A tleap script that builds the chain and sets N, CA, C and O, in Angstrom:
source leaprc.protein.ff14SB
mol = sequence {
  NMET SER LEU MET SER THR ALA GLN LEU HIE
  LEU LEU GLU ARG TYR LEU ASP LEU THR ALA
  THR ARG GLN ALA LEU LEU VAL SER ASN ILE
  ALA ASN VAL ASP THR PRO GLY TYR HIE THR
  ARG ASP ILE ASP PHE SER GLY GLU LEU SER
  ARG ALA SER GLU ALA GLU GLU ASN ALA PRO
  THR GLU PRO PHE VAL ARG GLU VAL LYS GLY
  LEU ASN ALA ARG PRO ASP GLY ASN ASN VAL
  SER VAL ASP ARG GLU GLY LEU LEU LEU SER
  GLN VAL GLN LEU GLN PHE ASN ALA ALA SER
  GLN LEU VAL GLN ASP GLN PHE LYS LEU LEU
  LYS MET ALA ILE THR SER GLY CGLY
}
set mol.1.N position { -137.288 -11.269 -139.987 }
set mol.1.CA position { -138.515 -11.827 -140.530 }
set mol.1.C position { -138.689 -11.308 -141.959 }
set mol.1.O position { -138.573 -10.107 -142.199 }
set mol.2.N position { -138.960 -12.187 -142.885 }
set mol.2.CA position { -139.143 -11.783 -144.270 }
set mol.2.C position { -140.550 -11.232 -144.477 }
set mol.2.O position { -141.426 -11.381 -143.625 }
set mol.3.N position { -140.744 -10.597 -145.622 }
set mol.3.CA position { -142.068 -10.068 -145.948 }
set mol.3.C position { -143.100 -11.177 -146.108 }
set mol.3.O position { -144.295 -10.958 -145.915 }
set mol.4.N position { -142.629 -12.368 -146.463 }
set mol.4.CA position { -143.540 -13.490 -146.677 }
set mol.4.C position { -143.811 -14.266 -145.389 }
set mol.4.O position { -144.638 -15.178 -145.383 }
set mol.5.N position { -143.139 -13.925 -144.322 }
set mol.5.CA position { -143.278 -14.666 -143.072 }
set mol.5.C position { -143.640 -13.704 -141.951 }
set mol.5.O position { -142.824 -13.412 -141.077 }
set mol.6.N position { -144.866 -13.219 -141.986 }
set mol.6.CA position { -145.330 -12.310 -140.953 }
set mol.6.C position { -146.108 -13.081 -139.892 }
set mol.6.O position { -146.525 -14.217 -140.117 }
set mol.7.N position { -146.296 -12.463 -138.759 }
set mol.7.CA position { -147.073 -13.105 -137.688 }
set mol.7.C position { -148.509 -13.351 -138.139 }
set mol.7.O position { -149.104 -14.372 -137.794 }
set mol.8.N position { -149.069 -12.411 -138.915 }
set mol.8.CA position { -150.441 -12.567 -139.394 }
set mol.8.C position { -150.562 -13.772 -140.335 }
set mol.8.O position { -151.498 -14.563 -140.221 }
set mol.9.N position { -149.612 -13.903 -141.261 }
set mol.9.CA position { -149.663 -15.034 -142.188 }
set mol.9.C position { -149.448 -16.359 -141.458 }
set mol.9.O position { -150.055 -17.375 -141.798 }
set mol.10.N position { -148.581 -16.329 -140.458 }
set mol.10.CA position { -148.339 -17.543 -139.663 }
set mol.10.C position { -149.630 -17.982 -138.965 }
set mol.10.O position { -149.980 -19.162 -138.993 }
set mol.11.N position { -150.327 -17.047 -138.349 }
set mol.11.CA position { -151.573 -17.372 -137.657 }
set mol.11.C position { -152.642 -17.820 -138.652 }
set mol.11.O position { -153.397 -18.750 -138.367 }
set mol.12.N position { -152.714 -17.177 -139.804 }
set mol.12.CA position { -153.687 -17.575 -140.820 }
set mol.12.C position { -153.386 -18.982 -141.353 }
set mol.12.O position { -154.302 -19.755 -141.635 }
set mol.13.N position { -152.102 -19.304 -141.487 }
set mol.13.CA position { -151.720 -20.647 -141.915 }
set mol.13.C position { -152.215 -21.684 -140.911 }
set mol.13.O position { -152.775 -22.709 -141.301 }
set mol.14.N position { -152.014 -21.424 -139.629 }
set mol.14.CA position { -152.480 -22.341 -138.580 }
set mol.14.C position { -154.004 -22.467 -138.609 }
set mol.14.O position { -154.555 -23.559 -138.476 }
set mol.15.N position { -154.661 -21.337 -138.783 }
set mol.15.CA position { -156.123 -21.303 -138.831 }
set mol.15.C position { -156.633 -22.158 -139.985 }
set mol.15.O position { -157.563 -22.947 -139.817 }
set mol.16.N position { -156.020 -21.999 -141.161 }
set mol.16.CA position { -156.421 -22.788 -142.325 }
set mol.16.C position { -156.143 -24.273 -142.122 }
set mol.16.O position { -156.945 -25.118 -142.521 }
set mol.17.N position { -155.014 -24.591 -141.508 }
set mol.17.CA position { -154.702 -25.992 -141.204 }
set mol.17.C position { -155.776 -26.606 -140.315 }
set mol.17.O position { -156.224 -27.727 -140.554 }
set mol.18.N position { -156.185 -25.867 -139.291 }
set mol.18.CA position { -157.194 -26.388 -138.362 }
set mol.18.C position { -158.559 -26.528 -139.022 }
set mol.18.O position { -159.275 -27.495 -138.762 }
set mol.19.N position { -158.927 -25.577 -139.868 }
set mol.19.CA position { -160.222 -25.710 -140.547 }
set mol.19.C position { -160.210 -26.908 -141.500 }
set mol.19.O position { -161.211 -27.615 -141.621 }
set mol.20.N position { -159.083 -27.138 -142.175 }
set mol.20.CA position { -158.986 -28.292 -143.076 }
set mol.20.C position { -159.055 -29.599 -142.288 }
set mol.20.O position { -159.702 -30.552 -142.722 }
set mol.21.N position { -158.396 -29.645 -141.140 }
set mol.21.CA position { -158.443 -30.838 -140.294 }
set mol.21.C position { -159.858 -31.087 -139.799 }
set mol.21.O position { -160.343 -32.219 -139.815 }
set mol.22.N position { -160.511 -30.029 -139.362 }
set mol.22.CA position { -161.871 -30.183 -138.842 }
set mol.22.C position { -162.832 -30.609 -139.946 }
set mol.22.O position { -163.718 -31.433 -139.718 }
set mol.23.N position { -162.658 -30.050 -141.137 }
set mol.23.CA position { -163.509 -30.446 -142.258 }
set mol.23.C position { -163.346 -31.940 -142.550 }
set mol.23.O position { -164.332 -32.641 -142.776 }
set mol.24.N position { -162.123 -32.415 -142.547 }
set mol.24.CA position { -161.874 -33.841 -142.802 }
set mol.24.C position { -162.545 -34.710 -141.734 }
set mol.24.O position { -163.100 -35.762 -142.052 }
set mol.25.N position { -162.496 -34.282 -140.485 }
set mol.25.CA position { -163.148 -35.040 -139.410 }
set mol.25.C position { -164.659 -35.069 -139.592 }
set mol.25.O position { -165.288 -36.114 -139.426 }
set mol.26.N position { -165.238 -33.930 -139.930 }
set mol.26.CA position { -166.687 -33.860 -140.109 }
set mol.26.C position { -167.141 -34.736 -141.275 }
set mol.26.O position { -168.155 -35.428 -141.183 }
set mol.27.N position { -166.386 -34.702 -142.365 }
set mol.27.CA position { -166.714 -35.540 -143.521 }
set mol.27.C position { -166.586 -37.019 -143.150 }
set mol.27.O position { -167.404 -37.840 -143.564 }
set mol.28.N position { -165.562 -37.353 -142.371 }
set mol.28.CA position { -165.388 -38.730 -141.914 }
set mol.28.C position { -166.553 -39.165 -141.032 }
set mol.28.O position { -167.020 -40.301 -141.127 }
set mol.29.N position { -167.019 -38.265 -140.179 }
set mol.29.CA position { -168.180 -38.577 -139.342 }
set mol.29.C position { -169.396 -38.897 -140.210 }
set mol.29.O position { -170.098 -39.877 -139.962 }
set mol.30.N position { -169.639 -38.081 -141.213 }
set mol.30.CA position { -170.792 -38.309 -142.091 }
set mol.30.C position { -170.634 -39.624 -142.847 }
set mol.30.O position { -171.596 -40.374 -143.012 }
set mol.31.N position { -169.421 -39.897 -143.302 }
set mol.31.CA position { -169.175 -41.149 -144.038 }
set mol.31.C position { -169.427 -42.372 -143.165 }
set mol.31.O position { -169.722 -43.449 -143.682 }
set mol.32.N position { -169.315 -42.218 -141.861 }
set mol.32.CA position { -169.501 -43.340 -140.936 }
set mol.32.C position { -170.860 -43.326 -140.245 }
set mol.32.O position { -171.034 -43.958 -139.202 }
set mol.33.N position { -171.815 -42.615 -140.817 }
set mol.33.CA position { -173.125 -42.488 -140.185 }
set mol.33.C position { -173.809 -43.845 -140.009 }
set mol.33.O position { -174.620 -44.007 -139.097 }
set mol.34.N position { -173.502 -44.807 -140.852 }
set mol.34.CA position { -174.127 -46.129 -140.748 }
set mol.34.C position { -173.198 -47.192 -140.170 }
set mol.34.O position { -173.511 -48.382 -140.228 }
set mol.35.N position { -172.064 -46.780 -139.617 }
set mol.35.CA position { -171.113 -47.730 -139.037 }
set mol.35.C position { -171.492 -48.001 -137.584 }
set mol.35.O position { -171.426 -47.099 -136.748 }
set mol.36.N position { -171.887 -49.227 -137.278 }
set mol.36.CA position { -172.269 -49.529 -135.889 }
set mol.36.C position { -171.117 -49.246 -134.919 }
set mol.36.O position { -169.971 -49.618 -135.173 }
set mol.37.N position { -171.436 -48.590 -133.821 }
set mol.37.CA position { -170.451 -48.315 -132.779 }
set mol.37.C position { -169.544 -47.123 -133.050 }
set mol.37.O position { -168.707 -46.784 -132.214 }
set mol.38.N position { -169.698 -46.484 -134.206 }
set mol.38.CA position { -168.838 -45.329 -134.513 }
set mol.38.C position { -169.243 -44.157 -133.640 }
set mol.38.O position { -170.430 -43.904 -133.436 }
set mol.39.N position { -168.247 -43.441 -133.126 }
set mol.39.CA position { -168.499 -42.269 -132.290 }
set mol.39.C position { -167.963 -41.025 -132.984 }
set mol.39.O position { -166.862 -41.030 -133.535 }
set mol.40.N position { -168.748 -39.972 -132.948 }
set mol.40.CA position { -168.405 -38.698 -133.577 }
set mol.40.C position { -167.096 -38.169 -133.019 }
set mol.40.O position { -166.877 -38.177 -131.808 }
set mol.41.N position { -166.223 -37.707 -133.917 }
set mol.41.CA position { -164.931 -37.144 -133.528 }
set mol.41.C position { -164.856 -35.684 -133.969 }
set mol.41.O position { -165.448 -35.296 -134.977 }
set mol.42.N position { -164.125 -34.887 -133.205 }
set mol.42.CA position { -163.984 -33.462 -133.515 }
set mol.42.C position { -162.758 -32.928 -132.787 }
set mol.42.O position { -162.087 -33.654 -132.053 }
set mol.43.N position { -162.479 -31.652 -133.002 }
set mol.43.CA position { -161.422 -30.957 -132.270 }
set mol.43.C position { -162.040 -29.762 -131.560 }
set mol.43.O position { -163.089 -29.263 -131.967 }
set mol.44.N position { -161.397 -29.312 -130.511 }
set mol.44.CA position { -161.780 -28.073 -129.830 }
set mol.44.C position { -161.106 -26.957 -130.627 }
set mol.44.O position { -159.945 -26.626 -130.388 }
set mol.45.N position { -161.844 -26.382 -131.574 }
set mol.45.CA position { -161.248 -25.462 -132.541 }
set mol.45.C position { -160.573 -24.269 -131.877 }
set mol.45.O position { -159.419 -23.970 -132.183 }
set mol.46.N position { -161.265 -23.589 -130.983 }
set mol.46.CA position { -160.675 -22.396 -130.365 }
set mol.46.C position { -159.491 -22.760 -129.477 }
set mol.46.O position { -158.495 -22.038 -129.450 }
set mol.47.N position { -159.589 -23.863 -128.756 }
set mol.47.CA position { -158.475 -24.301 -127.920 }
set mol.47.C position { -157.267 -24.687 -128.749 }
set mol.47.O position { -156.134 -24.354 -128.403 }
set mol.48.N position { -157.511 -25.393 -129.850 }
set mol.48.CA position { -156.417 -25.797 -130.726 }
set mol.48.C position { -155.803 -24.598 -131.438 }
set mol.48.O position { -154.593 -24.569 -131.663 }
set mol.49.N position { -156.619 -23.607 -131.795 }
set mol.49.CA position { -156.081 -22.399 -132.418 }
set mol.49.C position { -155.192 -21.647 -131.442 }
set mol.49.O position { -154.136 -21.138 -131.820 }
set mol.50.N position { -155.614 -21.578 -130.203 }
set mol.50.CA position { -154.807 -20.937 -129.169 }
set mol.50.C position { -153.484 -21.670 -128.982 }
set mol.50.O position { -152.425 -21.048 -128.888 }
set mol.51.N position { -153.555 -22.988 -128.929 }
set mol.51.CA position { -152.348 -23.797 -128.761 }
set mol.51.C position { -151.428 -23.663 -129.969 }
set mol.51.O position { -150.212 -23.550 -129.817 }
set mol.52.N position { -152.002 -23.676 -131.160 }
set mol.52.CA position { -151.209 -23.576 -132.386 }
set mol.52.C position { -150.566 -22.207 -132.523 }
set mol.52.O position { -149.458 -22.098 -133.048 }
set mol.53.N position { -151.241 -21.159 -132.060 }
set mol.53.CA position { -150.688 -19.812 -132.185 }
set mol.53.C position { -149.505 -19.606 -131.239 }
set mol.53.O position { -148.665 -18.736 -131.470 }
set mol.54.N position { -149.444 -20.402 -130.182 }
set mol.54.CA position { -148.332 -20.297 -129.238 }
set mol.54.C position { -147.166 -21.202 -129.598 }
set mol.54.O position { -146.090 -21.099 -129.009 }
set mol.55.N position { -147.378 -22.091 -130.566 }
set mol.55.CA position { -146.331 -23.033 -130.966 }
set mol.55.C position { -145.260 -22.314 -131.780 }
set mol.55.O position { -145.480 -21.217 -132.294 }
set mol.56.N position { -144.102 -22.951 -131.885 }
set mol.56.CA position { -143.036 -22.392 -132.694 }
set mol.56.C position { -143.491 -22.287 -134.140 }
set mol.56.O position { -144.352 -23.043 -134.589 }
set mol.57.N position { -142.906 -21.347 -134.860 }
set mol.57.CA position { -143.353 -21.040 -136.214 }
set mol.57.C position { -143.299 -22.244 -137.156 }
set mol.57.O position { -144.213 -22.425 -137.959 }
set mol.58.N position { -142.281 -23.049 -137.082 }
set mol.58.CA position { -142.129 -24.176 -138.005 }
set mol.58.C position { -142.710 -25.483 -137.474 }
set mol.58.O position { -142.632 -26.513 -138.145 }
set mol.59.N position { -143.285 -25.451 -136.290 }
set mol.59.CA position { -143.867 -26.665 -135.712 }
set mol.59.C position { -145.134 -27.042 -136.474 }
set mol.59.O position { -145.925 -26.166 -136.824 }
set mol.60.N position { -145.338 -28.330 -136.734 }
set mol.60.CA position { -146.553 -28.739 -137.454 }
set mol.60.C position { -147.795 -28.546 -136.585 }
set mol.60.O position { -147.735 -28.622 -135.358 }
set mol.61.N position { -148.910 -28.296 -137.246 }
set mol.61.CA position { -150.184 -28.167 -136.548 }
set mol.61.C position { -150.756 -29.564 -136.371 }
set mol.61.O position { -151.187 -30.191 -137.339 }
set mol.62.N position { -150.762 -30.053 -135.135 }
set mol.62.CA position { -151.267 -31.391 -134.841 }
set mol.62.C position { -152.329 -31.305 -133.746 }
set mol.62.O position { -152.027 -31.453 -132.562 }
set mol.63.N position { -153.576 -31.065 -134.156 }
set mol.63.CA position { -154.631 -30.919 -133.147 }
set mol.63.C position { -154.985 -32.248 -132.484 }
set mol.63.O position { -154.820 -33.317 -133.070 }
set mol.64.N position { -155.469 -32.155 -131.263 }
set mol.64.CA position { -155.911 -33.317 -130.494 }
set mol.64.C position { -157.341 -33.653 -130.916 }
set mol.64.O position { -158.257 -32.857 -130.713 }
set mol.65.N position { -157.523 -34.821 -131.495 }
set mol.65.CA position { -158.846 -35.283 -131.931 }
set mol.65.C position { -159.478 -36.056 -130.783 }
set mol.65.O position { -158.841 -36.912 -130.170 }
set mol.66.N position { -160.731 -35.746 -130.502 }
set mol.66.CA position { -161.424 -36.380 -129.381 }
set mol.66.C position { -162.809 -36.831 -129.811 }
set mol.66.O position { -163.361 -36.349 -130.800 }
set mol.67.N position { -163.355 -37.763 -129.049 }
set mol.67.CA position { -164.744 -38.156 -129.263 }
set mol.67.C position { -165.637 -37.086 -128.646 }
set mol.67.O position { -165.337 -36.547 -127.580 }
set mol.68.N position { -166.726 -36.791 -129.324 }
set mol.68.CA position { -167.671 -35.789 -128.837 }
set mol.68.C position { -168.609 -36.456 -127.842 }
set mol.68.O position { -169.272 -37.444 -128.157 }
set mol.69.N position { -168.651 -35.912 -126.664 }
set mol.69.CA position { -169.503 -36.462 -125.599 }
set mol.69.C position { -170.876 -35.786 -125.624 }
set mol.69.O position { -171.025 -34.677 -126.137 }
set mol.70.N position { -171.859 -36.462 -125.070 }
set mol.70.CA position { -173.183 -35.881 -124.883 }
set mol.70.C position { -174.113 -35.989 -126.081 }
set mol.70.O position { -175.191 -35.395 -126.069 }
set mol.71.N position { -173.728 -36.731 -127.117 }
set mol.71.CA position { -174.615 -36.906 -128.262 }
set mol.71.C position { -175.457 -38.160 -128.063 }
set mol.71.O position { -175.016 -39.125 -127.439 }
set mol.72.N position { -176.651 -38.134 -128.591 }
set mol.72.CA position { -177.543 -39.295 -128.480 }
set mol.72.C position { -177.072 -40.402 -129.407 }
set mol.72.O position { -176.852 -40.184 -130.599 }
set mol.73.N position { -176.922 -41.581 -128.845 }
set mol.73.CA position { -176.526 -42.743 -129.642 }
set mol.73.C position { -177.759 -43.555 -130.023 }
set mol.73.O position { -178.727 -43.660 -129.269 }
set mol.74.N position { -177.684 -44.121 -131.217 }
set mol.74.CA position { -178.740 -45.034 -131.672 }
set mol.74.C position { -178.521 -46.399 -131.017 }
set mol.74.O position { -177.494 -46.615 -130.373 }
set mol.75.N position { -179.457 -47.304 -131.171 }
set mol.75.CA position { -179.292 -48.644 -130.579 }
set mol.75.C position { -178.022 -49.374 -131.030 }
set mol.75.O position { -177.518 -50.230 -130.303 }
set mol.76.N position { -177.495 -49.047 -132.229 }
set mol.76.CA position { -176.270 -49.703 -132.698 }
set mol.76.C position { -174.997 -49.055 -132.143 }
set mol.76.O position { -173.889 -49.478 -132.473 }
set mol.77.N position { -175.158 -48.019 -131.294 }
set mol.77.CA position { -174.014 -47.365 -130.671 }
set mol.77.C position { -173.453 -46.188 -131.434 }
set mol.77.O position { -172.587 -45.480 -130.919 }
set mol.78.N position { -173.918 -45.960 -132.644 }
set mol.78.CA position { -173.454 -44.839 -133.457 }
set mol.78.C position { -174.128 -43.559 -132.974 }
set mol.78.O position { -175.335 -43.541 -132.735 }
set mol.79.N position { -173.340 -42.480 -132.830 }
set mol.79.CA position { -173.930 -41.225 -132.352 }
set mol.79.C position { -173.758 -40.064 -133.340 }
set mol.79.O position { -173.811 -38.901 -132.941 }
set mol.80.N position { -173.554 -40.373 -134.621 }
set mol.80.CA position { -173.388 -39.325 -135.631 }
set mol.80.C position { -174.743 -38.722 -135.975 }
set mol.80.O position { -175.704 -39.437 -136.260 }
set mol.81.N position { -174.802 -37.395 -135.942 }
set mol.81.CA position { -175.990 -36.656 -136.367 }
set mol.81.C position { -175.620 -35.919 -137.653 }
set mol.81.O position { -174.782 -35.018 -137.640 }
set mol.82.N position { -176.243 -36.305 -138.749 }
set mol.82.CA position { -175.947 -35.669 -140.033 }
set mol.82.C position { -176.302 -34.181 -139.980 }
set mol.82.O position { -175.618 -33.360 -140.591 }
set mol.83.N position { -177.358 -33.832 -139.261 }
set mol.83.CA position { -177.735 -32.424 -139.127 }
set mol.83.C position { -176.631 -31.627 -138.432 }
set mol.83.O position { -176.263 -30.543 -138.886 }
set mol.84.N position { -176.107 -32.162 -137.338 }
set mol.84.CA position { -175.023 -31.484 -136.606 }
set mol.84.C position { -173.789 -31.339 -137.487 }
set mol.84.O position { -173.190 -30.266 -137.562 }
set mol.85.N position { -173.419 -32.419 -138.149 }
set mol.85.CA position { -172.208 -32.398 -138.975 }
set mol.85.C position { -172.371 -31.443 -140.155 }
set mol.85.O position { -171.427 -30.740 -140.516 }
set mol.86.N position { -173.551 -31.410 -140.756 }
set mol.86.CA position { -173.805 -30.497 -141.870 }
set mol.86.C position { -173.721 -29.048 -141.440 }
set mol.86.O position { -173.164 -28.214 -142.154 }
set mol.87.N position { -174.270 -28.748 -140.279 }
set mol.87.CA position { -174.200 -27.384 -139.746 }
set mol.87.C position { -172.754 -26.986 -139.481 }
set mol.87.O position { -172.336 -25.880 -139.823 }
set mol.88.N position { -171.994 -27.886 -138.873 }
set mol.88.CA position { -170.585 -27.597 -138.589 }
set mol.88.C position { -169.763 -27.483 -139.870 }
set mol.88.O position { -168.829 -26.683 -139.936 }
set mol.89.N position { -170.102 -28.281 -140.894 }
set mol.89.CA position { -169.405 -28.159 -142.181 }
set mol.89.C position { -169.636 -26.783 -142.794 }
set mol.89.O position { -168.714 -26.189 -143.353 }
set mol.90.N position { -170.856 -26.277 -142.694 }
set mol.90.CA position { -171.154 -24.930 -143.197 }
set mol.90.C position { -170.337 -23.883 -142.451 }
set mol.90.O position { -169.799 -22.957 -143.058 }
set mol.91.N position { -170.248 -24.032 -141.139 }
set mol.91.CA position { -169.476 -23.112 -140.317 }
set mol.91.C position { -167.998 -23.152 -140.709 }
set mol.91.O position { -167.364 -22.106 -140.850 }
set mol.92.N position { -167.456 -24.345 -140.881 }
set mol.92.CA position { -166.047 -24.492 -141.246 }
set mol.92.C position { -165.783 -23.894 -142.622 }
set mol.92.O position { -164.741 -23.279 -142.847 }
set mol.93.N position { -166.721 -24.075 -143.536 }
set mol.93.CA position { -166.551 -23.498 -144.869 }
set mol.93.C position { -166.489 -21.973 -144.797 }
set mol.93.O position { -165.660 -21.354 -145.463 }
set mol.94.N position { -167.354 -21.373 -143.999 }
set mol.94.CA position { -167.322 -19.917 -143.827 }
set mol.94.C position { -166.007 -19.465 -143.188 }
set mol.94.O position { -165.432 -18.456 -143.598 }
set mol.95.N position { -165.535 -20.206 -142.190 }
set mol.95.CA position { -164.267 -19.868 -141.547 }
set mol.95.C position { -163.107 -19.960 -142.539 }
set mol.95.O position { -162.246 -19.081 -142.579 }
set mol.96.N position { -163.091 -21.025 -143.337 }
set mol.96.CA position { -162.025 -21.218 -144.313 }
set mol.96.C position { -162.048 -20.104 -145.358 }
set mol.96.O position { -161.004 -19.550 -145.703 }
set mol.97.N position { -163.239 -19.779 -145.859 }
set mol.97.CA position { -163.357 -18.727 -146.860 }
set mol.97.C position { -162.911 -17.380 -146.316 }
set mol.97.O position { -162.236 -16.626 -147.016 }
set mol.98.N position { -163.275 -17.066 -145.084 }
set mol.98.CA position { -162.862 -15.799 -144.478 }
set mol.98.C position { -161.345 -15.734 -144.317 }
set mol.98.O position { -160.729 -14.711 -144.616 }
set mol.99.N position { -160.751 -16.813 -143.849 }
set mol.99.CA position { -159.293 -16.843 -143.675 }
set mol.99.C position { -158.586 -16.777 -145.021 }
set mol.99.O position { -157.551 -16.122 -145.145 }
set mol.100.N position { -159.126 -17.441 -146.022 }
set mol.100.CA position { -158.535 -17.381 -147.364 }
set mol.100.C position { -158.564 -15.960 -147.903 }
set mol.100.O position { -157.608 -15.503 -148.530 }
set mol.101.N position { -159.653 -15.276 -147.656 }
set mol.101.CA position { -159.755 -13.875 -148.098 }
set mol.101.C position { -158.734 -13.000 -147.381 }
set mol.101.O position { -158.150 -12.103 -147.989 }
set mol.102.N position { -158.517 -13.252 -146.107 }
set mol.102.CA position { -157.513 -12.485 -145.365 }
set mol.102.C position { -156.102 -12.743 -145.898 }
set mol.102.O position { -155.282 -11.826 -145.951 }
set mol.103.N position { -155.818 -13.979 -146.292 }
set mol.103.CA position { -154.512 -14.292 -146.892 }
set mol.103.C position { -154.364 -13.531 -148.204 }
set mol.103.O position { -153.317 -12.945 -148.477 }
set mol.104.N position { -155.419 -13.545 -149.013 }
set mol.104.CA position { -155.380 -12.805 -150.274 }
set mol.104.C position { -155.139 -11.318 -150.032 }
set mol.104.O position { -154.369 -10.687 -150.756 }
set mol.105.N position { -155.786 -10.765 -149.028 }
set mol.105.CA position { -155.607 -9.354 -148.697 }
set mol.105.C position { -154.167 -9.054 -148.285 }
set mol.105.O position { -153.616 -8.014 -148.648 }
set mol.106.N position { -153.552 -9.978 -147.515 }
set mol.106.CA position { -152.154 -9.794 -147.115 }
set mol.106.C position { -151.246 -9.728 -148.348 }
set mol.106.O position { -150.337 -8.899 -148.412 }
set mol.107.N position { -151.497 -10.599 -149.317 }
set mol.107.CA position { -150.673 -10.605 -150.522 }
set mol.107.C position { -150.963 -9.404 -151.413 }
set mol.107.O position { -150.059 -8.922 -152.095 }
set mol.108.N position { -152.190 -8.910 -151.428 }
set mol.108.CA position { -152.496 -7.698 -152.170 }
set mol.108.C position { -151.741 -6.509 -151.596 }
set mol.108.O position { -151.232 -5.670 -152.338 }
set mol.109.N position { -151.672 -6.443 -150.260 }
set mol.109.CA position { -150.910 -5.354 -149.616 }
set mol.109.C position { -149.433 -5.453 -149.979 }
set mol.109.O position { -148.790 -4.439 -150.251 }
set mol.110.N position { -148.904 -6.644 -149.983 }
set mol.110.CA position { -147.514 -6.851 -150.343 }
set mol.110.C position { -147.263 -6.458 -151.805 }
set mol.110.O position { -146.266 -5.807 -152.117 }
set mol.111.N position { -148.155 -6.851 -152.670 }
set mol.111.CA position { -148.025 -6.498 -154.091 }
set mol.111.C position { -148.112 -4.989 -154.276 }
set mol.111.O position { -147.359 -4.418 -155.064 }
set mol.112.N position { -149.020 -4.342 -153.559 }
set mol.112.CA position { -149.138 -2.900 -153.653 }
set mol.112.C position { -147.884 -2.208 -153.164 }
set mol.112.O position { -147.452 -1.218 -153.753 }
set mol.113.N position { -147.299 -2.713 -152.101 }
set mol.113.CA position { -146.051 -2.135 -151.585 }
set mol.113.C position { -144.926 -2.286 -152.589 }
set mol.113.O position { -144.095 -1.389 -152.726 }
set mol.114.N position { -144.886 -3.398 -153.289 }
set mol.114.CA position { -143.818 -3.639 -154.268 }
set mol.114.C position { -144.020 -2.771 -155.505 }
set mol.114.O position { -143.071 -2.152 -155.985 }
set mol.115.N position { -145.234 -2.717 -156.020 }
set mol.115.CA position { -145.468 -2.006 -157.287 }
set mol.115.C position { -145.516 -0.490 -157.117 }
set mol.115.O position { -145.196 0.232 -158.061 }
set mol.116.N position { -145.897 0.005 -155.973 }
set mol.116.CA position { -145.961 1.456 -155.791 }
set mol.116.C position { -144.709 2.002 -155.092 }
set mol.116.O position { -144.643 3.183 -154.752 }
set mol.117.N position { -143.742 1.145 -154.889 }
set mol.117.CA position { -142.521 1.561 -154.189 }
set mol.117.C position { -141.603 2.434 -155.017 }
set mol.117.O position { -140.704 3.074 -154.471 }
set mol.118.N position { -141.812 2.473 -156.334 }
set mol.118.CA position { -141.074 3.322 -157.256 }
set mol.118.C position { -139.639 3.225 -157.114 }
set mol.118.O position { -138.900 3.893 -157.836 }
savepdb mol mol.pdb
quit
């Protein structure tokens, strides 16, 4: 295993992939708030992270996208709640920022090991 391919970086890569996928889904839900019959879509983030962490290192992250059940639908059949999607977007942004910071920390440790190795 190379210094650039650690288990921690691999897991962080998967985590970032899933947050980016979820963000795209949430934005798509908001964009379709006025589309009659549109149903909110999402991923089971923790389940997909667990599945992705067990996958082979070079396997692509392909989460299962599903319709969200149990949301109130309007008379036109659309069940998107802008409040729900906005809250989840905030959560995803915090998750992405935290994971990005952890990636930066991993590279800082690597840089410190290289420069102080004398």
